[in-house]
PDB file as gemmi writes it, atoms N, CA and C in Angstrom:
CRYST1    1.000    1.000    1.000  90.00  90.00  90.00 P 1                      
ATOM      1  N   UNK A   1      65.658  16.542   1.754  1.00  0.00           N  
ATOM      2  CA  UNK A   1      66.163  15.276   1.287  1.00  0.00           C  
ATOM      3  C   UNK A   1      66.454  14.413   2.506  1.00  0.00           C  
ATOM      4  N   UNK A   2      66.024  13.189   2.471  1.00  0.00           N  
ATOM      5  CA  UNK A   2      66.229  12.306   3.614  1.00  0.00           C  
ATOM      6  C   UNK A   2      67.695  11.858   3.693  1.00  0.00           C  
ATOM      7  N   UNK A   3      68.048  11.357   4.854  1.00  0.00           N  
ATOM      8  CA  UNK A   3      69.439  10.962   5.088  1.00  0.00           C  
ATOM      9  C   UNK A   3      69.862   9.827   4.154  1.00  0.00           C  
ATOM     10  N   UNK A   4      68.966   8.891   3.903  1.00  0.00           N  
ATOM     11  CA  UNK A   4      69.277   7.763   3.032  1.00  0.00           C  
ATOM     12  C   UNK A   4      69.506   8.170   1.592  1.00  0.00           C  
ATOM     13  N   UNK A   5      68.797   9.190   1.148  1.00  0.00           N  
ATOM     14  CA  UNK A   5      68.938   9.646  -0.236  1.00  0.00           C  
ATOM     15  C   UNK A   5      70.123  10.582  -0.399  1.00  0.00           C  
ATOM     16  N   UNK A   6      70.593  11.174   0.674  1.00  0.00           N  
ATOM     17  CA  UNK A   6      71.689  12.133   0.596  1.00  0.00           C  
ATOM     18  C   UNK A   6      73.046  11.455   0.508  1.00  0.00           C  
ATOM     19  N   UNK A   7      73.145  10.209   0.927  1.00  0.00           N  
ATOM     20  CA  UNK A   7      74.445   9.536   0.969  1.00  0.00           C  
ATOM     21  C   UNK A   7      75.070   9.393  -0.425  1.00  0.00           C  
ATOM     22  N   UNK A   8      74.356   8.971  -1.457  1.00  0.00           N  
ATOM     23  CA  UNK A   8      75.002   8.908  -2.786  1.00  0.00           C  
ATOM     24  C   UNK A   8      75.474  10.278  -3.273  1.00  0.00           C  
ATOM     25  N   UNK A   9      74.712  11.317  -2.978  1.00  0.00           N  
ATOM     26  CA  UNK A   9      75.118  12.659  -3.390  1.00  0.00           C  
ATOM     27  C   UNK A   9      76.382  13.088  -2.659  1.00  0.00           C  
ATOM     28  N   UNK A  10      76.464  12.770  -1.387  1.00  0.00           N  
ATOM     29  CA  UNK A  10      77.647  13.130  -0.617  1.00  0.00           C  
ATOM     30  C   UNK A  10      78.858  12.357  -1.142  1.00  0.00           C  
ATOM     31  N   UNK A  11      78.653  11.081  -1.476  1.00  0.00           N  
ATOM     32  CA  UNK A  11      79.743  10.283  -2.037  1.00  0.00           C  
ATOM     33  C   UNK A  11      80.235  10.839  -3.360  1.00  0.00           C  
ATOM     34  N   UNK A  12      79.312  11.233  -4.216  1.00  0.00           N  
ATOM     35  CA  UNK A  12      79.688  11.819  -5.506  1.00  0.00           C  
ATOM     36  C   UNK A  12      80.401  13.139  -5.334  1.00  0.00           C  
ATOM     37  N   UNK A  13      79.907  13.945  -4.417  1.00  0.00           N  
ATOM     38  CA  UNK A  13      80.556  15.228  -4.147  1.00  0.00           C  
ATOM     39  C   UNK A  13      81.953  15.020  -3.574  1.00  0.00           C  
ATOM     40  N   UNK A  14      82.094  14.054  -2.667  1.00  0.00           N  
ATOM     41  CA  UNK A  14      83.410  13.769  -2.088  1.00  0.00           C  
ATOM     42  C   UNK A  14      84.372  13.275  -3.158  1.00  0.00           C  
ATOM     43  N   UNK A  15      83.897  12.430  -4.055  1.00  0.00           N  
ATOM     44  CA  UNK A  15      84.746  11.939  -5.144  1.00  0.00           C  
ATOM     45  C   UNK A  15      85.190  13.079  -6.054  1.00  0.00           C  
ATOM     46  N   UNK A  16      84.284  14.001  -6.339  1.00  0.00           N  
ATOM     47  CA  UNK A  16      84.626  15.153  -7.168  1.00  0.00           C  
ATOM     48  C   UNK A  16      85.668  16.026  -6.489  1.00  0.00           C  
ATOM     49  N   UNK A  17      85.498  16.273  -5.197  1.00  0.00           N  
ATOM     50  CA  UNK A  17      86.458  17.100  -4.457  1.00  0.00           C  
ATOM     51  C   UNK A  17      87.819  16.431  -4.429  1.00  0.00           C  
ATOM     52  N   UNK A  18      87.849  15.121  -4.190  1.00  0.00           N  
ATOM     53  CA  UNK A  18      89.120  14.391  -4.166  1.00  0.00           C  
ATOM     54  C   UNK A  18      89.761  14.413  -5.553  1.00  0.00           C  
ATOM     55  N   UNK A  19      88.939  14.201  -6.599  1.00  0.00           N  
ATOM     56  CA  UNK A  19      89.480  14.205  -7.961  1.00  0.00           C  
ATOM     57  C   UNK A  19      90.053  15.552  -8.351  1.00  0.00           C  
ATOM     58  N   UNK A  20      89.372  16.627  -8.010  1.00  0.00           N  
ATOM     59  CA  UNK A  20      89.877  17.965  -8.309  1.00  0.00           C  
ATOM     60  C   UNK A  20      91.112  18.243  -7.459  1.00  0.00           C  
ATOM     61  N   UNK A  21      91.102  17.775  -6.224  1.00  0.00           N  
ATOM     62  CA  UNK A  21      92.245  17.968  -5.340  1.00  0.00           C  
ATOM     63  C   UNK A  21      93.483  17.246  -5.842  1.00  0.00           C  
ATOM     64  N   UNK A  22      93.312  16.085  -6.446  1.00  0.00           N  
ATOM     65  CA  UNK A  22      94.462  15.355  -6.975  1.00  0.00           C  
ATOM     66  C   UNK A  22      94.995  16.007  -8.244  1.00  0.00           C  
ATOM     67  N   UNK A  23      94.124  16.733  -8.959  1.00  0.00           N  
ATOM     68  CA  UNK A  23      94.506  17.452 -10.175  1.00  0.00           C  
ATOM     69  C   UNK A  23      95.168  16.511 -11.190  1.00  0.00           C  
ATOM     70  N   UNK A  24      94.535  15.373 -11.392  1.00  0.00           N  
ATOM     71  CA  UNK A  24      95.096  14.403 -12.332  1.00  0.00           C  
ATOM     72  C   UNK A  24      94.591  14.675 -13.740  1.00  0.00           C  
ATOM     73  N   UNK A  25      95.409  14.278 -14.684  1.00  0.00           N  
ATOM     74  CA  UNK A  25      95.064  14.454 -16.088  1.00  0.00           C  
ATOM     75  C   UNK A  25      93.834  13.621 -16.447  1.00  0.00           C  
ATOM     76  N   UNK A  26      93.777  12.402 -15.949  1.00  0.00           N  
ATOM     77  CA  UNK A  26      92.676  11.504 -16.285  1.00  0.00           C  
ATOM     78  C   UNK A  26      91.351  12.009 -15.729  1.00  0.00           C  
ATOM     79  N   UNK A  27      91.386  12.586 -14.545  1.00  0.00           N  
ATOM     80  CA  UNK A  27      90.145  13.110 -13.975  1.00  0.00           C  
ATOM     81  C   UNK A  27      89.650  14.304 -14.781  1.00  0.00           C  
ATOM     82  N   UNK A  28      90.551  15.195 -15.165  1.00  0.00           N  
ATOM     83  CA  UNK A  28      90.136  16.356 -15.980  1.00  0.00           C  
ATOM     84  C   UNK A  28      89.628  15.899 -17.339  1.00  0.00           C  
ATOM     85  N   UNK A  29      90.262  14.890 -17.909  1.00  0.00           N  
ATOM     86  CA  UNK A  29      89.811  14.361 -19.194  1.00  0.00           C  
ATOM     87  C   UNK A  29      88.429  13.729 -19.057  1.00  0.00           C  
ATOM     88  N   UNK A  30      88.204  13.003 -17.974  1.00  0.00           N  
ATOM     89  CA  UNK A  30      86.890  12.404 -17.753  1.00  0.00           C  
ATOM     90  C   UNK A  30      85.817  13.478 -17.579  1.00  0.00           C  
ATOM     91  N   UNK A  31      86.132  14.545 -16.858  1.00  0.00           N  
ATOM     92  CA  UNK A  31      85.176  15.652 -16.709  1.00  0.00           C  
ATOM     93  C   UNK A  31      84.878  16.317 -18.045  1.00  0.00           C  
ATOM     94  N   UNK A  32      85.908  16.499 -18.876  1.00  0.00           N  
ATOM     95  CA  UNK A  32      85.706  17.105 -20.192  1.00  0.00           C  
ATOM     96  C   UNK A  32      84.828  16.222 -21.070  1.00  0.00           C  
ATOM     97  N   UNK A  33      85.075  14.924 -21.055  1.00  0.00           N  
ATOM     98  CA  UNK A  33      84.263  13.997 -21.849  1.00  0.00           C  
ATOM     99  C   UNK A  33      82.823  13.990 -21.350  1.00  0.00           C  
ATOM    100  N   UNK A  34      82.663  14.007 -20.032  1.00  0.00           N  
ATOM    101  CA  UNK A  34      81.312  14.043 -19.475  1.00  0.00           C  
ATOM    102  C   UNK A  34      80.586  15.327 -19.877  1.00  0.00           C  
ATOM    103  N   UNK A  35      81.288  16.452 -19.843  1.00  0.00           N  
ATOM    104  CA  UNK A  35      80.668  17.724 -20.237  1.00  0.00           C  
ATOM    105  C   UNK A  35      80.280  17.710 -21.713  1.00  0.00           C  
ATOM    106  N   UNK A  36      81.157  17.198 -22.570  1.00  0.00           N  
ATOM    107  CA  UNK A  36      80.853  17.140 -24.005  1.00  0.00           C  
ATOM    108  C   UNK A  36      79.686  16.196 -24.262  1.00  0.00           C  
ATOM    109  N   UNK A  37      79.685  15.038 -23.618  1.00  0.00           N  
ATOM    110  CA  UNK A  37      78.588  14.086 -23.775  1.00  0.00           C  
ATOM    111  C   UNK A  37      77.262  14.713 -23.337  1.00  0.00           C  
ATOM    112  N   UNK A  38      77.297  15.433 -22.219  1.00  0.00           N  
ATOM    113  CA  UNK A  38      76.083  16.076 -21.720  1.00  0.00           C  
ATOM    114  C   UNK A  38      75.572  17.112 -22.713  1.00  0.00           C  
ATOM    115  N   UNK A  39      76.465  17.928 -23.263  1.00  0.00           N  
ATOM    116  CA  UNK A  39      76.048  18.950 -24.229  1.00  0.00           C  
ATOM    117  C   UNK A  39      75.492  18.334 -25.512  1.00  0.00           C  
ATOM    118  N   UNK A  40      76.137  17.278 -25.997  1.00  0.00           N  
ATOM    119  CA  UNK A  40      75.648  16.618 -27.209  1.00  0.00           C  
ATOM    120  C   UNK A  40      74.291  15.970 -26.954  1.00  0.00           C  
ATOM    121  N   UNK A  41      74.145  15.322 -25.803  1.00  0.00           N  
ATOM    122  CA  UNK A  41      72.870  14.702 -25.464  1.00  0.00           C  
ATOM    123  C   UNK A  41      71.759  15.751 -25.370  1.00  0.00           C  
ATOM    124  N   UNK A  42      72.047  16.886 -24.727  1.00  0.00           N  
ATOM    125  CA  UNK A  42      71.045  17.947 -24.615  1.00  0.00           C  
ATOM    126  C   UNK A  42      70.688  18.521 -25.985  1.00  0.00           C  
ATOM    127  N   UNK A  43      71.670  18.678 -26.855  1.00  0.00           N  
ATOM    128  CA  UNK A  43      71.402  19.183 -28.196  1.00  0.00           C  
ATOM    129  C   UNK A  43      70.500  18.229 -28.974  1.00  0.00           C  
ATOM    130  N   UNK A  44      70.799  16.936 -28.907  1.00  0.00           N  
ATOM    131  CA  UNK A  44      69.972  15.950 -29.614  1.00  0.00           C  
ATOM    132  C   UNK A  44      68.560  15.900 -29.022  1.00  0.00           C  
ATOM    133  N   UNK A  45      68.465  15.985 -27.699  1.00  0.00           N  
ATOM    134  CA  UNK A  45      67.151  15.976 -27.055  1.00  0.00           C  
ATOM    135  C   UNK A  45      66.342  17.207 -27.446  1.00  0.00           C  
ATOM    136  N   UNK A  46      66.985  18.359 -27.513  1.00  0.00           N  
ATOM    137  CA  UNK A  46      66.278  19.579 -27.918  1.00  0.00           C  
ATOM    138  C   UNK A  46      65.818  19.492 -29.378  1.00  0.00           C  
ATOM    139  N   UNK A  47      66.661  18.948 -30.250  1.00  0.00           N  
ATOM    140  CA  UNK A  47      66.263  18.794 -31.646  1.00  0.00           C  
ATOM    141  C   UNK A  47      65.094  17.821 -31.789  1.00  0.00           C  
ATOM    142  N   UNK A  48      65.112  16.738 -31.019  1.00  0.00           N  
ATOM    143  CA  UNK A  48      64.003  15.784 -31.058  1.00  0.00           C  
ATOM    144  C   UNK A  48      62.718  16.427 -30.549  1.00  0.00           C  
ATOM    145  N   UNK A  49      62.827  17.212 -29.493  1.00  0.00           N  
ATOM    146  CA  UNK A  49      61.651  17.903 -28.968  1.00  0.00           C  
ATOM    147  C   UNK A  49      61.126  18.918 -29.972  1.00  0.00           C  
ATOM    148  N   UNK A  50      62.026  19.632 -30.624  1.00  0.00           N  
ATOM    149  CA  UNK A  50      61.610  20.596 -31.641  1.00  0.00           C  
ATOM    150  C   UNK A  50      60.909  19.894 -32.794  1.00  0.00           C  
ATOM    151  N   UNK A  51      61.440  18.753 -33.232  1.00  0.00           N  
ATOM    152  CA  UNK A  51      60.808  17.999 -34.312  1.00  0.00           C  
ATOM    153  C   UNK A  51      59.414  17.526 -33.908  1.00  0.00           C  
ATOM    154  N   UNK A  52      59.267  17.075 -32.673  1.00  0.00           N  
ATOM    155  CA  UNK A  52      57.958  16.646 -32.184  1.00  0.00           C  
ATOM    156  C   UNK A  52      56.974  17.812 -32.139  1.00  0.00           C  
ATOM    157  N   UNK A  53      57.430  18.957 -31.671  1.00  0.00           N  
ATOM    158  CA  UNK A  53      56.548  20.124 -31.612  1.00  0.00           C  
ATOM    159  C   UNK A  53      56.137  20.601 -33.005  1.00  0.00           C  
ATOM    160  N   UNK A  54      57.057  20.573 -33.960  1.00  0.00           N  
ATOM    161  CA  UNK A  54      56.728  20.959 -35.337  1.00  0.00           C  
ATOM    162  C   UNK A  54      55.726  19.984 -35.926  1.00  0.00           C  
ATOM    163  N   UNK A  55      55.915  18.693 -35.662  1.00  0.00           N  
ATOM    164  CA  UNK A  55      54.983  17.679 -36.166  1.00  0.00           C  
ATOM    165  C   UNK A  55      53.573  17.912 -35.602  1.00  0.00           C  
ATOM    166  N   UNK A  56      53.476  18.121 -34.290  1.00  0.00           N  
ATOM    167  CA  UNK A  56      52.163  18.345 -33.662  1.00  0.00           C  
ATOM    168  C   UNK A  56      51.527  19.627 -34.168  1.00  0.00           C  
ATOM    169  N   UNK A  57      52.326  20.666 -34.334  1.00  0.00           N  
ATOM    170  CA  UNK A  57      51.793  21.931 -34.842  1.00  0.00           C  
ATOM    171  C   UNK A  57      51.299  21.788 -36.271  1.00  0.00           C  
ATOM    172  N   UNK A  58      52.006  21.022 -37.093  1.00  0.00           N  
ATOM    173  CA  UNK A  58      51.560  20.850 -38.482  1.00  0.00           C  
ATOM    174  C   UNK A  58      50.245  20.068 -38.543  1.00  0.00           C  
ATOM    175  N   UNK A  59      50.092  19.065 -37.667  1.00  0.00           N  
ATOM    176  CA  UNK A  59      48.826  18.333 -37.644  1.00  0.00           C  
ATOM    177  C   UNK A  59      47.677  19.236 -37.201  1.00  0.00           C  
ATOM    178  N   UNK A  60      47.915  20.060 -36.191  1.00  0.00           N  
ATOM    179  CA  UNK A  60      46.881  20.968 -35.716  1.00  0.00           C  
ATOM    180  C   UNK A  60      46.525  21.989 -36.792  1.00  0.00           C  
ATOM    181  N   UNK A  61      47.527  22.492 -37.485  1.00  0.00           N  
ATOM    182  CA  UNK A  61      47.283  23.454 -38.561  1.00  0.00           C  
ATOM    183  C   UNK A  61      46.477  22.825 -39.683  1.00  0.00           C  
ATOM    184  N   UNK A  62      46.775  21.571 -39.997  1.00  0.00           N  
ATOM    185  CA  UNK A  62      46.015  20.876 -41.037  1.00  0.00           C  
ATOM    186  C   UNK A  62      44.561  20.696 -40.619  1.00  0.00           C  
ATOM    187  N   UNK A  63      44.314  20.413 -39.349  1.00  0.00           N  
ATOM    188  CA  UNK A  63      42.931  20.276 -38.882  1.00  0.00           C  
ATOM    189  C   UNK A  63      42.196  21.613 -38.917  1.00  0.00           C  
ATOM    190  N   UNK A  64      42.885  22.684 -38.576  1.00  0.00           N  
ATOM    191  CA  UNK A  64      42.242  24.002 -38.585  1.00  0.00           C  
ATOM    192  C   UNK A  64      41.969  24.489 -40.008  1.00  0.00           C  
ATOM    193  N   UNK A  65      42.826  24.142 -40.954  1.00  0.00           N  
ATOM    194  CA  UNK A  65      42.693  24.648 -42.323  1.00  0.00           C  
ATOM    195  C   UNK A  65      41.759  23.803 -43.183  1.00  0.00           C  
ATOM    196  N   UNK A  66      41.422  22.611 -42.740  1.00  0.00           N  
ATOM    197  CA  UNK A  66      40.613  21.722 -43.562  1.00  0.00           C  
ATOM    198  C   UNK A  66      39.265  22.339 -43.947  1.00  0.00           C  
ATOM    199  N   UNK A  67      38.487  22.915 -43.024  1.00  0.00           N  
ATOM    200  CA  UNK A  67      37.210  23.505 -43.439  1.00  0.00           C  
ATOM    201  C   UNK A  67      37.384  24.654 -44.436  1.00  0.00           C  
ATOM    202  N   UNK A  68      38.397  25.460 -44.258  1.00  0.00           N  
ATOM    203  CA  UNK A  68      38.624  26.581 -45.160  1.00  0.00           C  
ATOM    204  C   UNK A  68      38.985  26.083 -46.549  1.00  0.00           C  
ATOM    205  N   UNK A  69      39.844  25.078 -46.645  1.00  0.00           N  
ATOM    206  CA  UNK A  69      40.220  24.556 -47.962  1.00  0.00           C  
ATOM    207  C   UNK A  69      39.045  23.866 -48.640  1.00  0.00           C  
ATOM    208  N   UNK A  70      38.186  23.202 -47.867  1.00  0.00           N  
ATOM    209  CA  UNK A  70      37.009  22.584 -48.472  1.00  0.00           C  
ATOM    210  C   UNK A  70      36.058  23.654 -48.998  1.00  0.00           C  
ATOM    211  N   UNK A  71      35.921  24.739 -48.256  1.00  0.00           N  
ATOM    212  CA  UNK A  71      35.054  25.839 -48.703  1.00  0.00           C  
ATOM    213  C   UNK A  71      35.594  26.445 -49.984  1.00  0.00           C  
ATOM    214  N   UNK A  72      36.881  26.709 -50.038  1.00  0.00           N  
ATOM    215  CA  UNK A  72      37.476  27.272 -51.254  1.00  0.00           C  
ATOM    216  C   UNK A  72      37.376  26.297 -52.425  1.00  0.00           C  
ATOM    217  N   UNK A  73      37.570  25.017 -52.176  1.00  0.00           N  
ATOM    218  CA  UNK A  73      37.467  24.025 -53.252  1.00  0.00           C  
ATOM    219  C   UNK A  73      36.046  23.984 -53.803  1.00  0.00           C  
ATOM    220  N   UNK A  74      35.044  24.061 -52.941  1.00  0.00           N  
ATOM    221  CA  UNK A  74      33.650  24.067 -53.405  1.00  0.00           C  
ATOM    222  C   UNK A  74      33.346  25.313 -54.218  1.00  0.00           C  
ATOM    223  N   UNK A  75      33.844  26.467 -53.793  1.00  0.00           N  
ATOM    224  CA  UNK A  75      33.607  27.703 -54.546  1.00  0.00           C  
ATOM    225  C   UNK A  75      34.261  27.647 -55.923  1.00  0.00           C  
ATOM    226  N   UNK A  76      35.500  27.144 -55.988  1.00  0.00           N  
ATOM    227  CA  UNK A  76      36.160  27.034 -57.291  1.00  0.00           C  
ATOM    228  C   UNK A  76      35.473  26.007 -58.174  1.00  0.00           C  
ATOM    229  N   UNK A  77      34.947  24.945 -57.577  1.00  0.00           N  
ATOM    230  CA  UNK A  77      34.230  23.928 -58.349  1.00  0.00           C  
ATOM    231  C   UNK A  77      32.971  24.538 -58.968  1.00  0.00           C  
ATOM    232  N   UNK A  78      32.234  25.337 -58.162  1.00  0.00           N  
ATOM    233  CA  UNK A  78      31.039  26.003 -58.692  1.00  0.00           C  
ATOM    234  C   UNK A  78      31.391  26.986 -59.803  1.00  0.00           C  
ATOM    235  N   UNK A  79      32.471  27.720 -59.612  1.00  0.00           N  
ATOM    236  CA  UNK A  79      32.905  28.682 -60.622  1.00  0.00           C  
ATOM    237  C   UNK A  79      33.304  27.965 -61.897  1.00  0.00           C  
ATOM    238  N   UNK A  80      34.021  26.859 -61.776  1.00  0.00           N  
ATOM    239  CA  UNK A  80      34.441  26.091 -62.945  1.00  0.00           C  
ATOM    240  C   UNK A  80      33.224  25.506 -63.675  1.00  0.00           C  
ATOM    241  N   UNK A  81      32.269  24.972 -62.903  1.00  0.00           N  
ATOM    242  CA  UNK A  81      31.067  24.403 -63.547  1.00  0.00           C  
ATOM    243  C   UNK A  81      30.243  25.484 -64.231  1.00  0.00           C  
ATOM    244  N   UNK A  82      30.169  26.666 -63.622  1.00  0.00           N  
ATOM    245  CA  UNK A  82      29.428  27.767 -64.260  1.00  0.00           C  
ATOM    246  C   UNK A  82      30.115  28.201 -65.538  1.00  0.00           C  
ATOM    247  N   UNK A  83      31.426  28.220 -65.549  1.00  0.00           N  
ATOM    248  CA  UNK A  83      32.169  28.588 -66.755  1.00  0.00           C  
ATOM    249  C   UNK A  83      32.051  27.498 -67.823  1.00  0.00           C  
ATOM    250  N   UNK A  84      31.992  26.244 -67.400  1.00  0.00           N  
ATOM    251  CA  UNK A  84      31.900  25.130 -68.367  1.00  0.00           C  
ATOM    252  C   UNK A  84      30.533  25.067 -69.016  1.00  0.00           C  
ATOM    253  N   UNK A  85      29.506  25.540 -68.335  1.00  0.00           N  
ATOM    254  CA  UNK A  85      28.141  25.492 -68.903  1.00  0.00           C  
ATOM    255  C   UNK A  85      27.939  26.532 -69.990  1.00  0.00           C  
ATOM    256  N   UNK A  86      28.749  27.509 -70.082  1.00  0.00           N  
ATOM    257  CA  UNK A  86      28.577  28.563 -71.099  1.00  0.00           C  
ATOM    258  C   UNK A  86      28.748  28.068 -72.470  1.00  0.00           C  
TER     259      UNK A  86                                                      
END                                                                             
């Protein structure tokens, strides 16, 4: 990591160390809220990703099953027509 990019990280780390060192109620509350927000955001992101994967899988399954269902439909149509001709 270059020196220019490391400065914000060092500032954030220093702020965290100072905040923990002060042991203030507001800092602990802010950390708790941040942790809860992060967990909720990750849960929603995982659910959205799961929904996207299920959607893509269902489309792929429909494409793979289409020839088989057409074949079965044609066979049943022939069977029905043969039975109707009797």
